[in-house]
SERO-4910 file (N, C-alpha, C, O; in steps of 0.05 Angstrom, whole numbers):
BEGIN
 pado doro    nc1    nc2    nc3   cac1   cac2   cac3    cc1    cc2    cc3    oc1    oc2    oc3
  Met    A   2723   -452    286   2721   -457    268   2733   -442    242   2752   -446    227
  Ile    A   2712   -421    242   2732   -387    229   2760   -383    236   2765   -368    256
  Arg    A   2784   -396    221   2811   -390    229   2823   -383    209   2811   -378    188
  Ser    A   2857   -381    213   2869   -372    189   2866   -395    172   2848   -411    175
  Leu    A   2888   -397    149   2881   -422    130   2917   -413    119   2928   -395    107
  Ala    A   2924   -441    133   2949   -437    109   2956   -458     80   2957   -482     83
  Ile    A   2961   -449     59   2955   -468     36   2981   -464     20   2984   -446      3
  Gly    A   3004   -484     29   3035   -483     23   3039   -453     33   3028   -440     51
  Ser    A   3050   -450     22   3064   -413     35   3042   -389     42   3041   -373     61
  Leu    A   3028   -391     26   2994   -368     26   2996   -372     54   3013   -388     61
  Thr    A   2980   -359     75   2974   -369    101   2937   -334     89   2939   -312     79
  Leu    A   2917   -347     97   2897   -337     93   2886   -321    115   2882   -336    134
  Gly    A   2880   -296    120   2858   -286    146   2842   -301    167   2842   -304    191
  Asn    A   2828   -310    143   2805   -333    152   2800   -346    126   2811   -339    105
  Asn    A   2779   -370    128   2779   -397    120   2761   -393     97   2757   -413     83
  Leu    A   2750   -373     91   2728   -365     72   2730   -358     44   2738   -335     40
  Ile    A   2725   -371     26   2742   -363     -1   2711   -355    -20   2688   -362    -14
  Leu    A   2719   -341    -42   2696   -344    -57   2708   -354    -80   2730   -349    -90
  Ala    A   2690   -367    -86   2687   -395   -112   2702   -379   -134   2708   -356   -130
  Pro    A   2710   -392   -160   2720   -381   -196   2701   -389   -204   2698   -413   -207
  Met    A   2675   -366   -211   2651   -365   -228   2658   -362   -257   2672   -342   -257
  Ala    A   2655   -370   -278   2649   -361   -302   2625   -340   -303   2604   -344   -291
  Gly    A   2631   -315   -318   2616   -280   -315   2614   -274   -298   2607   -250   -296
  Ile    A   2619   -290   -274   2617   -270   -237   2637   -258   -227   2637   -236   -216
  Thr    A   2661   -276   -230   2669   -271   -199   2688   -256   -216   2705   -272   -223
  Asn    A   2693   -227   -230   2708   -211   -238   2717   -186   -222   2706   -178   -202
  Leu    A   2740   -172   -234   2742   -155   -211   2720   -139   -194   2728   -143   -171
  Pro    A   2708   -131   -193   2695   -116   -184   2673   -133   -165   2665   -122   -144
  Phe    A   2666   -156   -172   2648   -175   -157   2675   -181   -132   2671   -178   -108
  Arg    A   2698   -188   -142   2716   -197   -124   2719   -166   -100   2711   -163    -77
  Leu    A   2730   -155   -112   2719   -124    -89   2700   -125    -66   2701   -119    -42
  Leu    A   2681   -136    -82   2666   -123    -62   2657   -157    -46   2633   -158    -43
  Ala    A   2670   -179    -37   2671   -209    -28   2681   -184    -14   2668   -168     -1
  Arg    A   2718   -187    -21   2733   -176      3   2728   -157     32   2739   -160     55
  Glu    A   2706   -136     20   2700   -114     34   2681   -125     52   2677   -113     73
  Gln    A   2668   -145     46   2644   -169     66   2668   -188     85   2660   -191    108
  Gly    A   2685   -197     81   2706   -212     98   2711   -237     79   2716   -257     93
  Ala    A   2711   -240     58   2723   -258     43   2751   -251     52   2759   -228     56
  Gly    A   2774   -285     56   2789   -295     58   2812   -288     32   2832   -274     34
  Leu    A   2800   -306      2   2813   -315     -9   2783   -302    -34   2759   -302    -32
  Cys    A   2804   -291    -56   2774   -288    -82   2800   -307   -111   2824   -307   -118
  Phe    A   2778   -319   -118   2788   -328   -145   2781   -308   -174   2764   -291   -178
  Thr    A   2799   -318   -189   2783   -299   -214   2768   -324   -233   2774   -348   -228
  Glu    A   2755   -320   -248   2725   -326   -262   2756   -353   -279   2780   -348   -283
  Met    A   2743   -375   -282   2763   -399   -298   2787   -378   -322   2786   -354   -324
  Val    A   2802   -393   -333   2821   -384   -339   2827   -403   -377   2830   -427   -370
  Ser    A   2829   -402   -400   2838   -417   -409   2860   -417   -415   2869   -394   -420
  Val    A   2875   -434   -418   2908   -445   -416   2907   -432   -444   2919   -411   -450
  Asn    A   2883   -454   -469   2889   -443   -487   2888   -410   -503   2894   -400   -525
  Gly    A   2881   -404   -488   2866   -376   -492   2891   -359   -484   2901   -342   -499
  Leu    A   2898   -364   -463   2928   -357   -449   2956   -349   -468   2971   -330   -472
  Val    A   2951   -377   -477   2975   -381   -504   2975   -369   -530   2992   -364   -548
  Arg    A   2955   -368   -527   2946   -346   -553   2953   -322   -555   2959   -308   -574
  Glu    A   2953   -317   -529   2954   -286   -524   2931   -262   -529   2933   -238   -535
  Gly    A   2904   -284   -523   2880   -270   -527   2871   -250   -504   2872   -253   -479
  Lys    A   2860   -228   -519   2864   -207   -498   2837   -211   -479   2834   -201   -456
  Lys    A   2815   -231   -495   2796   -232   -472   2810   -249   -444   2808   -245   -420
  Ser    A   2822   -266   -456   2834   -281   -436   2854   -267   -410   2854   -268   -385
  Phe    A   2865   -259   -422   2888   -236   -405   2867   -218   -386   2873   -218   -363
  Glu    A   2841   -201   -393   2831   -193   -383   2812   -199   -361   2796   -182   -353
  Leu    A   2816   -228   -350   2804   -237   -341   2819   -239   -302   2811   -242   -280
  Leu    A   2848   -236   -318   2874   -230   -294   2868   -204   -293   2881   -196   -274
  Arg    A   2859   -192   -300   2859   -153   -289   2851   -157   -258   2829   -165   -251
  Ser    A   2871   -149   -241   2870   -139   -215   2878   -118   -212   2886   -104   -231
  Val    A   2878   -105   -177   2885    -81   -165   2900    -93   -144   2896   -117   -139
  Pro    A   2922    -76   -127   2930    -80   -103   2911    -96    -80   2918   -115    -66
  Glu    A   2887    -81    -80   2863    -89    -58   2863   -119    -66   2866   -139    -51
  Asp    A   2859   -119    -95   2843   -148    -96   2866   -170    -91   2874   -184   -111
  Arg    A   2876   -174    -71   2900   -196    -62   2887   -204    -31   2874   -189    -17
  Pro    A   2893   -237    -24   2905   -251    -48   2893   -255    -66   2870   -249    -60
  Leu    A   2894   -264    -89   2883   -266   -108   2901   -304   -118   2925   -311   -121
  Gly    A   2875   -318   -122   2871   -341   -140   2865   -340   -160   2846   -326   -167
  Ile    A   2887   -357   -181   2881   -360   -208   2865   -385   -211   2871   -405   -197
  Gln    A   2845   -385   -227   2841   -425   -236   2841   -419   -264   2833   -400   -278
  Leu    A   2856   -446   -270   2871   -444   -302   2842   -477   -310   2827   -490   -295
  Phe    A   2849   -476   -338   2831   -503   -336   2846   -505   -381   2845   -490   -400
  Gly    A   2857   -531   -375   2864   -547   -399   2863   -576   -389   2852   -585   -370
  Asp    A   2879   -588   -410   2880   -617   -406   2913   -621   -418   2926   -641   -413
  Asp    A   2921   -602   -431   2952   -605   -445   2971   -600   -420   2976   -578   -412
  Pro    A   2981   -624   -408   3009   -611   -380   3027   -597   -390   3035   -580   -374
  Asp    A   3039   -597   -413   3060   -579   -428   3050   -548   -422   3058   -530   -407
  Val    A   3024   -553   -445   3017   -523   -437   3005   -505   -417   3002   -481   -417
  Met    A   2997   -528   -395   2982   -523   -366   3004   -517   -346   3001   -506   -324
  Gly    A   3031   -527   -360   3061   -524   -342   3073   -487   -357   3083   -469   -344
  Arg    A   3067   -486   -383   3082   -459   -390   3059   -440   -381   3065   -423   -365
  Val    A   3030   -442   -391   3016   -425   -375   3021   -414   -335   3022   -392   -323
  Ala    A   3023   -429   -330   3034   -433   -300   3052   -413   -290   3048   -396   -272
  Ala    A   3072   -415   -303   3098   -406   -301   3092   -371   -315   3098   -352   -301
  Met    A   3082   -365   -338   3074   -342   -345   3046   -320   -330   3040   -297   -338
  Val    A   3032   -333   -308   3014   -319   -297   3030   -322   -268   3014   -318   -249
  Glu    A   3044   -325   -263   3056   -331   -241   3042   -300   -219   3025   -299   -201
  Glu    A   3061   -280   -233   3061   -249   -223   3033   -231   -220   3030   -210   -208
  Tyr    A   3014   -247   -234   2981   -240   -232   2972   -241   -209   2955   -224   -203
  Gly    A   2983   -270   -184   2964   -275   -178   2985   -294   -158   3009   -296   -165
  Asp    A   2973   -309   -128   2981   -314   -106   2980   -340   -110   3001   -349   -102
  Leu    A   2965   -355   -117   2964   -386   -124   2942   -398   -149   2924   -387   -161
  Ile    A   2950   -417   -150   2949   -426   -183   2919   -453   -164   2918   -467   -144
  Asp    A   2902   -446   -186   2881   -471   -172   2880   -488   -212   2882   -475   -233
  Ile    A   2875   -522   -211   2867   -532   -230   2846   -534   -231   2838   -541   -209
  Asn    A   2824   -532   -250   2804   -539   -247   2795   -561   -263   2795   -561   -288
  Met    A   2786   -583   -246   2777   -605   -249   2754   -618   -242   2749   -641   -237
  Gly    A   2738   -592   -244   2704   -597   -237   2691   -582   -249   2668   -586   -241
  Cys    A   2691   -565   -267   2666   -554   -285   2660   -570   -301   2676   -577   -318
  Pro    A   2630   -583   -300   2620   -594   -314   2609   -584   -338   2597   -604   -348
  Val    A   2605   -558   -358   2593   -558   -372   2611   -566   -399   2635   -566   -404
  Lys    A   2587   -572   -415   2593   -582   -435   2620   -581   -452   2636   -597   -459
  Lys    A   2617   -544   -455   2646   -534   -472   2669   -532   -462   2687   -519   -473
  Val    A   2674   -549   -427   2695   -548   -424   2701   -578   -421   2723   -587   -428
  Val    A   2682   -592   -412   2693   -616   -417   2700   -637   -442   2712   -659   -443
  Gly    A   2682   -616   -464   2682   -634   -489   2713   -626   -498   2718   -632   -522
  Thr    A   2731   -616   -484   2747   -599   -499   2772   -632   -481   2793   -638   -493
  Gly    A   2766   -644   -460   2770   -651   -437   2791   -641   -415   2810   -654   -408
  Ala    A   2785   -619   -408   2788   -603   -387   2754   -614   -367   2733   -627   -371
  Gly    A   2772   -595   -338   2745   -595   -319   2744   -610   -314   2764   -623   -315
  Ser    A   2722   -623   -304   2709   -656   -296   2715   -674   -316   2713   -698   -308
  Ala    A   2720   -672   -339   2728   -697   -359   2752   -703   -347   2749   -727   -343
  Leu    A   2781   -697   -335   2798   -696   -327   2801   -722   -300   2817   -739   -292
  Met    A   2772   -711   -294   2775   -739   -267   2772   -768   -286   2786   -786   -277
  Arg    A   2759   -775   -305   2759   -797   -322   2795   -806   -330   2801   -829   -335
  Glu    A   2810   -791   -330   2842   -798   -332   2861   -799   -307   2880   -783   -306
  Pro    A   2858   -814   -289   2874   -812   -262   2902   -795   -275   2909   -773   -268
  Asp    A   2918   -817   -298   2947   -814   -309   2941   -786   -312   2946   -773   -291
  Lys    A   2931   -772   -330   2928   -751   -345   2927   -734   -318   2945   -719   -318
  Val    A   2915   -733   -300   2903   -720   -268   2937   -708   -262   2945   -685   -264
  Arg    A   2956   -735   -255   2985   -740   -247   2999   -714   -267   3011   -693   -262
  Ala    A   2994   -725   -286   3016   -707   -315   3013   -680   -306   3033   -668   -297
  Val    A   2988   -669   -307   2980   -638   -304   2984   -630   -279   2985   -606   -280
  Val    A   2987   -637   -256   2982   -632   -236   3017   -626   -227   3028   -606   -217
  Arg    A   3031   -659   -239   3061   -652   -244   3085   -638   -253   3108   -634   -244
  Ala    A   3072   -631   -276   3074   -608   -301   3080   -579   -285   3100   -565   -284
  Val    A   3051   -575   -272   3044   -549   -262   3060   -546   -240   3070   -524   -237
  Arg    A   3065   -559   -226   3082   -558   -198   3106   -559   -206   3116   -540   -194
  Arg    A   3120   -567   -217   3136   -557   -226   3150   -535   -244   3174   -532   -247
  Ala    A   3126   -517   -256   3128   -498   -269   3124   -474   -251   3131   -452   -259
  Thr    A   3115   -476   -233   3104   -446   -203   3114   -453   -169   3111   -473   -154
  Arg    A   3122   -436   -165   3137   -434   -142   3108   -421   -123   3115   -415   -100
  Leu    A   3081   -416   -127   3064   -415   -118   3052   -432   -109   3061   -455   -112
  Pro    A   3035   -429    -98   3011   -453    -76   2996   -471    -99   2995   -458   -120
  Leu    A   2989   -487    -99   2971   -501   -124   2959   -515   -113   2968   -529    -95
  Thr    A   2929   -515   -124   2905   -524   -115   2898   -540   -132   2912   -540   -152
  Val    A   2873   -560   -132   2853   -573   -149   2824   -564   -138   2813   -560   -116
  Lys    A   2819   -563   -154   2781   -568   -154   2770   -587   -159   2771   -587   -184
  Ile    A   2756   -611   -152   2741   -626   -166   2714   -637   -153   2705   -632   -130
  Arg    A   2707   -650   -167   2679   -664   -167   2678   -693   -145   2698   -694   -130
  Ser    A   2664   -710   -142   2663   -727   -124   2674   -749   -150   2689   -768   -146
  Gly    A   2660   -741   -176   2665   -760   -201   2657   -751   -218   2647   -728   -218
  Trp    A   2657   -772   -247   2645   -766   -268   2614   -771   -266   2594   -759   -276
  Ser    A   2617   -794   -250   2585   -798   -250   2584   -808   -218   2604   -810   -204
  Cys    A   2554   -814   -209   2558   -825   -176   2565   -858   -176   2570   -871   -156
  Glu    A   2564   -868   -203   2563   -889   -195   2613   -900   -201   2626   -920   -201
  Asp    A   2619   -872   -204   2643   -870   -214   2653   -846   -191   2658   -823   -195
  Ala    A   2653   -854   -177   2659   -824   -152   2690   -837   -141   2693   -855   -125
  Asn    A   2712   -823   -156   2735   -828   -150   2756   -803   -141   2780   -799   -147
  Phe    A   2740   -791   -127   2749   -769   -115   2777   -766    -99   2794   -748   -101
  Leu    A   2775   -796    -78   2798   -797    -71   2819   -805    -84   2843   -800    -79
  Gln    A   2810   -819   -103   2841   -832   -123   2853   -795   -130   2874   -787   -121
  Ile    A   2839   -782   -142   2840   -758   -150   2862   -748   -132   2886   -750   -133
  Ala    A   2843   -734   -110   2854   -733    -93   2880   -729    -81   2895   -710    -78
  Arg    A   2881   -766    -72   2916   -772    -64   2934   -767    -95   2957   -759    -92
  Ile    A   2927   -771   -113   2946   -768   -134   2955   -736   -132   2978   -729   -136
  Ala    A   2933   -717   -123   2946   -684   -124   2959   -685   -106   2982   -678   -113
  Glu    A   2960   -691    -81   2970   -698    -56   3006   -702    -64   3023   -686    -57
  Glu    A   3013   -731    -83   3028   -739    -89   3046   -720    -98   3070   -717    -93
  Glu    A   3030   -705   -115   3044   -693   -136   3056   -664   -135   3069   -651   -151
  Gly    A   3044   -659   -101   3055   -628    -94   3032   -615    -87   3032   -598    -68
  Cys    A   3012   -622   -102   2989   -595    -89   2983   -590    -60   2980   -608    -44
  Asp    A   2983   -562    -52   2982   -552    -30   2950   -558    -11   2947   -556     13
  Ala    A   2929   -566    -31   2903   -558    -20   2891   -578    -36   2899   -587    -58
  Val    A   2861   -586    -19   2854   -595    -51   2821   -584    -49   2813   -593    -28
  Thr    A   2800   -569    -61   2775   -570    -61   2767   -591    -70   2781   -607    -82
  Leu    A   2731   -593    -59   2715   -618    -66   2687   -598    -70   2683   -577    -58
  His    A   2671   -611    -88   2647   -601    -97   2629   -628    -89   2626   -640   -111
  Pro    A   2619   -639    -74   2619   -672    -75   2588   -678    -83   2570   -689    -70
  Arg    A   2589   -663   -117   2564   -679   -131   2580   -685   -162   2598   -672   -174
  Ser    A   2568   -704   -167   2581   -714   -200   2579   -699   -212   2564   -681   -205
  Arg    A   2596   -696   -243   2590   -690   -257   2563   -691   -268   2549   -672   -276
  Ala    A   2554   -722   -266   2527   -720   -282   2511   -711   -271   2492   -708   -286
  Gln    A   2506   -701   -241   2493   -683   -230   2493   -646   -241   2475   -629   -244
  Met    A   2517   -645   -242   2520   -616   -254   2508   -600   -226   2525   -595   -210
  Phe    A   2481   -591   -220   2482   -574   -195   2445   -580   -196   2427   -563   -193
  Glu    A   2444   -606   -200   2418   -608   -190   2426   -634   -162   2448   -646   -157
  Gly    A   2400   -636   -149   2402   -655   -122   2409   -639   -104   2404   -615   -102
  Thr    A   2430   -662    -84   2442   -641    -55   2468   -656    -66   2471   -675    -81
  Ala    A   2487   -639    -50   2511   -643    -49   2521   -667    -28   2505   -674    -11
  Asp    A   2541   -676    -28   2532   -699     -8   2564   -695     14   2587   -705     13
  Trp    A   2553   -680     29   2574   -668     57   2585   -691     69   2601   -685     87
  Thr    A   2583   -722     64   2589   -737     75   2617   -741     60   2637   -752     70
  Lys    A   2616   -729     31   2648   -743     17   2670   -726     30   2693   -735     28
  Leu    A   2665   -699     45   2684   -677     54   2695   -689     71   2720   -686     73
  Ala    A   2679   -706     91   2687   -713    114   2719   -736    110   2741   -736    121
  Glu    A   2708   -755     87   2717   -775     82   2747   -773     74   2769   -784     78
  Leu    A   2736   -749     58   2765   -734     44   2783   -729     64   2802   -744     63
  Lys    A   2784   -711     84   2794   -702    113   2805   -720    116   2829   -715    118
  Arg    A   2799   -745    116   2805   -762    138   2837   -785    115   2853   -802    121
  Ala    A   2829   -772     88   2840   -796     74   2864   -779     64   2885   -792     61
  Val    A   2865   -749     56   2897   -733     61   2907   -725     76   2900   -736     97
  Ala    A   2933   -699     80   2938   -694     99   2937   -667     94   2938   -651    113
  Ile    A   2934   -656     67   2931   -629     69   2906   -622     62   2888   -636     54
  Pro    A   2908   -594     66   2880   -576     66   2858   -584     51   2858   -582     27
  Val    A   2832   -595     66   2812   -598     53   2785   -576     53   2769   -577     72
  Ile    A   2781   -558     31   2762   -538     18   2738   -552     12   2738   -564     -9
  Gly    A   2709   -552     29   2690   -554     26   2680   -545     -6   2699   -547    -22
  Ser    A   2659   -537    -16   2639   -532    -34   2611   -544    -32   2604   -565    -21
  Gly    A   2601   -531    -42   2568   -538    -48   2543   -539    -27   2542   -555     -8
  Asp    A   2525   -523    -33   2494   -512    -25   2508   -500      1   2505   -509     24
  Leu    A   2522   -478     -6   2527   -460     19   2511   -432     13   2519   -415     -3
  Phe    A   2483   -431     28   2469   -411     19   2462   -390     38   2444   -372     34
  Ser    A   2483   -394     65   2474   -375     91   2499   -384    104   2515   -401     98
  Ala    A   2498   -367    124   2513   -373    131   2513   -395    158   2532   -407    169
  Ala    A   2487   -395    163   2489   -427    181   2497   -452    162   2507   -474    167
  Asp    A   2487   -438    135   2496   -470    123   2537   -467    118   2546   -490    112
  Val    A   2548   -456    118   2575   -449    126   2587   -461    152   2606   -477    151
  Ala    A   2574   -451    177   2576   -458    197   2579   -485    207   2596   -496    221
  Ala    A   2549   -496    189   2540   -528    185   2563   -549    178   2568   -568    192
  Met    A   2576   -542    150   2591   -559    133   2619   -554    145   2636   -569    136
  Leu    A   2628   -537    165   2645   -539    177   2645   -557    206   2661   -571    218
  Asp    A   2624   -549    209   2618   -563    238   2613   -602    233   2619   -620    249
  Arg    A   2604   -606    211   2596   -630    202   2626   -647    188   2631   -671    191
  Thr    A   2635   -638    180   2651   -647    163   2694   -645    171   2714   -658    167
  Gly    A   2687   -622    183   2722   -629    202   2733   -605    169   2757   -599    169
  Cys    A   2720   -597    152   2742   -583    128   2759   -553    134   2747   -532    135
  Asp    A   2780   -555    136   2797   -528    137   2789   -503    124   2794   -480    131
  Gly    A   2776   -511    104   2757   -486     86   2732   -484     80   2719   -505     77
  Ile    A   2721   -461     78   2693   -457     61   2696   -442     32   2704   -419     32
  Met    A   2689   -456      7   2686   -448    -23   2658   -435    -21   2640   -451    -21
  Ile    A   2651   -405    -20   2621   -405    -35   2622   -404    -65   2643   -400    -76
  Ala    A   2604   -408    -76   2600   -398   -102   2565   -384   -106   2562   -360   -101
  Arg    A   2543   -398   -113   2523   -381   -118   2506   -376    -99   2485   -363   -102
  Gly    A   2516   -389    -74   2508   -367    -57   2522   -343    -40   2516   -335    -18
  Ala    A   2550   -329    -65   2533   -306    -59   2536   -291    -80   2549   -271    -85
  Leu    A   2518   -309    -94   2504   -283   -114   2493   -268   -101   2485   -271    -77
  Gly    A   2490   -245   -117   2467   -219    -98   2475   -219    -63   2461   -208    -46
  Asn    A   2501   -234    -56   2494   -241    -24   2527   -234    -19   2541   -253    -11
  Pro    A   2538   -211    -22   2562   -210    -14   2566   -216     12   2587   -226     20
  Trp    A   2546   -211     25   2554   -211     56   2545   -233     71   2541   -230     95
  Ile    A   2542   -257     58   2549   -282     77   2573   -280     82   2579   -292    103
  Phe    A   2588   -271     73   2618   -277     79   2623   -259    113   2635   -270    132
  Arg    A   2611   -231    113   2610   -218    136   2582   -246    152   2589   -259    172
  Gln    A   2567   -248    146   2549   -253    168   2558   -280    169   2552   -290    191
  Ala    A   2573   -297    152   2586   -327    169   2614   -314    191   2631   -328    202
  Leu    A   2612   -297    191   2646   -286    200   2642   -282    236   2656   -285    256
  Asp    A   2611   -272    228   2599   -257    249   2592   -287    268   2605   -294    288
  Leu    A   2569   -301    254   2563   -324    266   2586   -337    281   2584   -342    305
  Met    A   2608   -345    264   2627   -361    286   2638   -349    307   2650   -362    325
  Ala    A   2635   -318    306   2651   -309    329   2630   -301    352   2637   -285    370
  Gly    A   2611   -309    352   2590   -310    366   2564   -297    363   2543   -301    376
  Arg    A   2569   -272    335   2550   -246    344   2525   -259    326   2529   -279    313
  Glu    A   2497   -247    326   2489   -246    311   2487   -238    281   2492   -215    276
  Pro    A   2482   -252    266   2487   -237    239   2477   -219    226   2455   -225    216
  Ser    A   2486   -196    219   2463   -182    210   2444   -175    182   2456   -164    163
  Val    A   2417   -181    180   2409   -188    151   2412   -160    135   2408   -138    147
  Ala    A   2420   -161    108   2426   -135     88   2395   -125     91   2378   -141     85
  Ser    A   2391   -105     97   2364    -85     84   2369    -72     65   2391    -64     56
  Pro    A   2341    -67     56   2336    -68     21   2362    -34     18   2372    -28     -4
  Ala    A   2368    -18     40   2388     -5     40   2412      3     32   2423     22     22
  Glu    A   2419    -29     44   2446    -34     38   2455    -53     13   2477    -55      1
  Arg    A   2427    -69      9   2433    -79    -20   2433    -59    -43   2443    -63    -65
  Leu    A   2421    -38    -37   2418     -8    -57   2437      1    -60   2444     11    -82
  Ala    A   2457      2    -31   2495     13    -31   2501    -11    -49   2496    -11    -73
  Val    A   2509    -26    -40   2520    -41    -53   2517    -54    -77   2533    -72    -83
  Ala    A   2494    -47    -94   2486    -50   -116   2502    -22   -134   2518    -25   -152
  Arg    A   2494     -1   -127   2506     20   -129   2530     20   -136   2537     30   -157
  Arg    A   2548      6   -117   2572     14   -119   2584     -6   -137   2603      1   -151
  His    A   2572    -35   -137   2585    -57   -154   2571    -43   -183   2569    -59   -202
  Leu    A   2565    -30   -185   2561     -6   -220   2581      3   -228   2592      0   -250
  Ala    A   2586     18   -209   2608     41   -209   2627     24   -210   2640     25   -230
  Leu    A   2633     11   -194   2662     -9   -208   2667    -21   -237   2686    -22   -253
  Phe    A   2641    -30   -235   2643    -45   -262   2646    -28   -291   2658    -33   -312
  Met    A   2625      3   -278   2634     20   -300   2665     30   -302   2676     35   -323
  Glu    A   2677     31   -277   2700     43   -286   2722     15   -300   2744     21   -310
  Met    A   2712    -10   -299   2735    -28   -304   2723    -25   -336   2738    -20   -355
  Ala    A   2693    -31   -338   2687    -46   -372   2673    -28   -383   2662    -36   -404
  Gly    A   2668     -2   -377   2655     25   -392   2631     22   -383   2628      2   -369
  Glu    A   2611     37   -388   2577     46   -383   2567     26   -396   2554     11   -381
  Arg    A   2568     15   -428   2555      4   -435   2561    -29   -430   2542    -45   -427
  Val    A   2584    -35   -429   2580    -66   -412   2574    -76   -393   2562    -98   -390
  Ala    A   2584    -53   -369   2576    -47   -348   2535    -53   -339   2525    -65   -320
  Ala    A   2520    -39   -364   2493    -27   -356   2481    -57   -363   2459    -63   -354
  Arg    A   2498    -76   -378   2489    -91   -398   2501   -131   -376   2492   -154   -375
  Glu    A   2521   -117   -367   2529   -141   -351   2519   -153   -321   2521   -176   -311
  Met    A   2504   -116   -307   2496   -111   -288   2464   -122   -276   2455   -120   -253
  Arg    A   2452   -132   -298   2429   -142   -301   2417   -167   -282   2397   -168   -268
  Lys    A   2439   -187   -287   2437   -207   -274   2437   -202   -240   2421   -209   -222
  His    A   2470   -183   -241   2469   -178   -208   2446   -168   -199   2439   -181   -180
  Leu    A   2421   -140   -209   2413   -135   -199   2387   -152   -199   2369   -142   -185
  Gly    A   2382   -171   -210   2353   -187   -205   2373   -208   -181   2357   -224   -171
  Trp    A   2400   -212   -172   2402   -229   -148   2406   -211   -123   2413   -222   -102
  Tyr    A   2403   -182   -124   2402   -175   -105   2373   -161    -97   2370   -144    -80
  Ser    A   2355   -170   -112   2325   -167   -110   2323   -187   -103   2302   -185    -90
  His    A   2329   -208   -101   2323   -232    -92   2305   -234    -63   2317   -225    -44
  Gly    A   2280   -244    -58   2266   -243    -32   2249   -216    -27   2231   -214    -10
  Leu    A   2257   -197    -45   2239   -170    -41   2213   -174    -53   2208   -194    -66
  Pro    A   2193   -152    -47   2175   -151    -52   2168   -137    -86   2173   -112    -89
  Gly    A   2159   -152   -109   2153   -130   -130   2180   -144   -145   2190   -130   -163
  Ala    A   2198   -176   -138   2226   -167   -141   2213   -189   -175   2232   -193   -189
  Ala    A   2196   -196   -182   2194   -207   -203   2193   -182   -228   2209   -178   -246
  Gln    A   2173   -170   -223   2168   -143   -239   2192   -129   -244   2200   -125   -267
  Phe    A   2205   -120   -221   2237   -107   -221   2254   -124   -246   2264   -114   -266
  Arg    A   2253   -150   -238   2281   -165   -259   2262   -166   -289   2275   -172   -309
  Lys    A   2245   -164   -292   2233   -155   -317   2229   -125   -332   2226   -119   -356
  Glu    A   2231   -110   -310   2232    -74   -319   2261    -69   -327   2263    -56   -348
  Ile    A   2285    -77   -313   2303    -73   -320   2324    -90   -346   2345    -84   -357
  Asn    A   2311   -106   -347   2315   -123   -376   2306   -104   -392   2316   -108   -414
  Glu    A   2290    -81   -392   2275    -77   -418   2295    -46   -416   2297    -32   -436
  Ile    A   2308    -38   -391   2317    -16   -398   2342     -9   -417   2357    -25   -426
  Glu    A   2343     18   -421   2358     22   -436   2385     44   -419   2375     60   -404
  Gly    A   2420     46   -419   2419     66   -413   2430     62   -380   2409     55   -368
  Asn    A   2446     64   -367   2458     68   -339   2440     93   -315   2439     92   -290
  Gly    A   2429    113   -336   2414    130   -313   2395    118   -314   2388    108   -293
  Ala    A   2378    114   -335   2350    103   -327   2349     67   -311   2328     56   -303
  Leu    A   2373     57   -311   2373     41   -298   2382     41   -274   2377     20   -263
  Met    A   2396     57   -261   2391     72   -233   2373     77   -214   2368     68   -191
  Glu    A   2361    100   -236   2322    107   -233   2315     86   -226   2307     85   -203
  Ala    A   2316     62   -239   2291     39   -234   2301     18   -206   2288      1   -194
  Val    A   2328     26   -204   2341     12   -177   2332     26   -153   2321     16   -134
  Ser    A   2340     54   -156   2334     72   -136   2304     67   -120   2298     64    -96
  Arg    A   2286     66   -149   2256     68   -136   2253     40   -120   2242     37    -98
  Phe    A   2265     24   -134   2259     -7   -125   2258      1    -82   2243     10    -66
  Phe    A   2295    -12    -85   2298    -13    -71   2295      1    -49   2305     -8    -28
  Thr    A   2281     27    -48   2272     58    -34   2250     46    -27   2246     37     -4
  Ala    A   2232     43    -48   2206     23    -38   2202      0    -19   2181     -2     -7
  Ala    A   2223    -17    -17   2229    -41     -2   2235    -35     29   2226    -44     50
  Glu    A   2258    -15     21   2269      2     56   2244      9     67   2242      2     91
  Ala    A   2212     26     55   2196     37     69   2183     23     86   2188     -1     82
  Pro    A   2166     26    109   2152     11    125   2125      7    115   2109     -6    127
***
């Protein structure tokens, strides 16, 4: 079930993908996921309006290195002309373009972008057509099951995407109204797989290697996109690859968690500087500590510490203590 995956002209070494996540999937996080076996990683979602205005912050989201390939770029917006113009603009930065039609957060849907697009099938067609005409790169869309549970139009949207030249579709089978609550309905992935000829990538409620194997087995989807399950857990990719190859997945020990946390911080400092790295790493360190004794107190401690030196001392103490018999 773990196999290479062809998306248009791009062939991935395996079918495990790191999802685009705002505030998470920057260059350091992507490099860690790749080291653990991810076949494709995505940038954070990038505003086409920000790129058109040549906003430095928006272009920073496209920052990459040769080791960070193949790279998917996820764009969000609702104007077909702008979406097409930006797709052509960012071709040199990545290997695949994805159109965000799934983000449920208010500040995105309030602009008509993200999952709000699913309420306007005609606009979906215009957006996909404009982007397809503008770029030679493989093109995908990421969708939800619909705006609400009562309006589950994911099949209609996926068929439009296929008709207009998309090379794959990713489905997170929750409605926009559900946000991240409830349970992702994997049966919709199987339904979508039967409805379209292009590859279907599944997302939603993937928190372990066993979850990855179960989704592939139950739905027949072609690839897996891991989002929240990778937070503080980049080895989920390695564990899934091991499980699907018939090997017993190895649990990340406290010592491995410490090593990865240190590398994460070092990469972050190199990219963004000490001050930003120390601030942004706190949430990641909290995720790395999940499930270990004293994790709640550790999270409280690191949120009160100033400076990278003191921060890393606290991190070393915590994970070293957790490693001790």
